BALOBA-1460 file (C-alpha; in Angstrom, 3 decimals):
// residues 79
<rec num="1" residu="m" x="-22.329" y="-8.759" z="31.029"/>
<rec num="2" residu="m" x="-19.899" y="-8.469" z="28.122"/>
<rec num="3" residu="n" x="-16.192" y="-8.935" z="28.681"/>
<rec num="4" residu="p" x="-14.207" y="-5.710" z="27.973"/>
<rec num="5" residu="i" x="-11.850" y="-7.594" z="25.680"/>
<rec num="6" residu="t" x="-14.783" y="-8.842" z="23.611"/>
<rec num="7" residu="g" x="-16.125" y="-5.298" z="23.310"/>
<rec num="8" residu="l" x="-12.709" y="-4.013" z="22.275"/>
<rec num="9" residu="l" x="-12.326" y="-6.726" z="19.642"/>
<rec num="10" residu="m" x="-15.812" y="-6.024" z="18.293"/>
<rec num="11" residu="a" x="-15.023" y="-2.306" z="18.006"/>
<rec num="12" residu="l" x="-11.714" y="-3.090" z="16.305"/>
<rec num="13" residu="g" x="-13.463" y="-5.423" z="13.869"/>
<rec num="14" residu="a" x="-16.066" y="-2.772" z="13.037"/>
<rec num="15" residu="l" x="-13.380" y="-0.142" z="12.405"/>
<rec num="16" residu="t" x="-11.445" y="-2.598" z="10.250"/>
<rec num="17" residu="a" x="-14.539" y="-3.326" z="8.153"/>
<rec num="18" residu="l" x="-15.182" y="0.413" z="7.772"/>
<rec num="19" residu="f" x="-11.581" y="1.031" z="6.693"/>
<rec num="20" residu="v" x="-11.568" y="-1.838" z="4.172"/>
<rec num="21" residu="g" x="-14.884" y="-0.659" z="2.726"/>
<rec num="22" residu="g" x="-13.602" y="2.895" z="2.326"/>
<rec num="23" residu="w" x="-10.339" y="1.713" z="0.806"/>
<rec num="24" residu="t" x="-12.168" y="-0.523" z="-1.679"/>
<rec num="25" residu="t" x="-14.449" y="2.339" z="-2.695"/>
<rec num="26" residu="a" x="-11.460" y="4.637" z="-3.224"/>
<rec num="27" residu="v" x="-9.562" y="2.093" z="-5.331"/>
<rec num="28" residu="r" x="-12.601" y="1.418" z="-7.512"/>
<rec num="29" residu="a" x="-13.105" y="5.158" z="-8.029"/>
<rec num="30" residu="v" x="-9.472" y="5.622" z="-9.053"/>
<rec num="31" residu="r" x="-9.583" y="2.672" z="-11.433"/>
<rec num="32" residu="g" x="-12.798" y="3.983" z="-12.999"/>
<rec num="33" residu="d" x="-11.338" y="7.475" z="-13.389"/>
<rec num="34" residu="q" x="-8.046" y="6.125" z="-14.765"/>
<rec num="35" residu="a" x="-9.589" y="5.261" z="-18.140"/>
<rec num="36" residu="a" x="-10.818" y="8.829" z="-18.605"/>
<rec num="37" residu="r" x="-7.660" y="10.625" z="-17.449"/>
<rec num="38" residu="p" x="-4.518" y="8.459" z="-17.330"/>
<rec num="39" residu="s" x="-2.003" y="9.824" z="-14.835"/>
<rec num="40" residu="p" x="0.956" y="8.341" z="-12.941"/>
<rec num="41" residu="a" x="-0.679" y="9.522" z="-9.713"/>
<rec num="42" residu="t" x="-3.729" y="7.321" z="-10.321"/>
<rec num="43" residu="d" x="-1.891" y="4.294" z="-11.707"/>
<rec num="44" residu="a" x="-3.405" y="1.412" z="-9.729"/>
<rec num="45" residu="r" x="-1.794" y="-1.539" z="-11.493"/>
<rec num="46" residu="m" x="-0.067" y="-4.380" z="-9.701"/>
<rec num="47" residu="p" x="3.726" y="-4.110" z="-9.420"/>
<rec num="48" residu="g" x="5.864" y="-6.082" z="-11.832"/>
<rec num="49" residu="a" x="8.810" y="-8.329" z="-11.035"/>
<rec num="50" residu="t" x="11.270" y="-5.437" z="-11.367"/>
<rec num="51" residu="h" x="9.395" y="-3.296" z="-8.853"/>
<rec num="52" residu="i" x="9.151" y="-6.187" z="-6.403"/>
<rec num="53" residu="a" x="12.901" y="-6.790" z="-6.734"/>
<rec num="54" residu="v" x="13.635" y="-3.097" z="-6.082"/>
<rec num="55" residu="g" x="11.441" y="-3.246" z="-2.974"/>
<rec num="56" residu="a" x="13.169" y="-6.386" z="-1.722"/>
<rec num="57" residu="v" x="16.648" y="-4.899" z="-2.197"/>
<rec num="58" residu="t" x="15.761" y="-1.609" z="-0.519"/>
<rec num="59" residu="n" x="14.082" y="-3.377" z="2.407"/>
<rec num="60" residu="f" x="17.198" y="-5.518" z="2.838"/>
<rec num="61" residu="f" x="19.412" y="-2.427" z="2.883"/>
<rec num="62" residu="d" x="17.032" y="-0.738" z="5.312"/>
<rec num="63" residu="t" x="17.358" y="-3.729" z="7.631"/>
<rec num="64" residu="l" x="21.121" y="-3.198" z="7.607"/>
<rec num="65" residu="g" x="20.606" y="0.459" z="8.516"/>
<rec num="66" residu="i" x="21.560" y="1.920" z="5.139"/>
<rec num="67" residu="g" x="18.159" y="3.474" z="4.456"/>
<rec num="68" residu="t" x="15.698" y="3.199" z="1.591"/>
<rec num="69" residu="f" x="15.347" y="6.623" z="-0.033"/>
<rec num="70" residu="a" x="18.729" y="6.791" z="-1.769"/>
<rec num="71" residu="t" x="18.740" y="3.144" z="-2.818"/>
<rec num="72" residu="t" x="15.201" y="3.327" z="-4.183"/>
<rec num="73" residu="k" x="15.948" y="6.506" z="-6.121"/>
<rec num="74" residu="a" x="19.169" y="5.061" z="-7.559"/>
<rec num="75" residu="l" x="17.530" y="1.797" z="-8.606"/>
<rec num="76" residu="l" x="14.471" y="3.454" z="-10.147"/>
<rec num="77" residu="r" x="16.658" y="5.851" z="-12.150"/>
<rec num="78" residu="r" x="18.190" y="2.850" z="-13.887"/>
<rec num="79" residu="l" x="14.813" y="1.500" z="-15.035"/>
């Protein structure tokens, strides 16, 4: 007889594989469509150093309880 925890972990692993497969298919479709119709909504490039720095600063402020929306908007306006 199978342990319930083993069954739960197997189900979780199967759902994770299904999610990763669907996500990969969606990203490949967007990247393939991006060449035909470039749009900011389908921009699937990796973030640059500036974007990573903005994310780090806003996450730090969010940890302090300041929030992220206003700081992100203010920093991205300056780019």
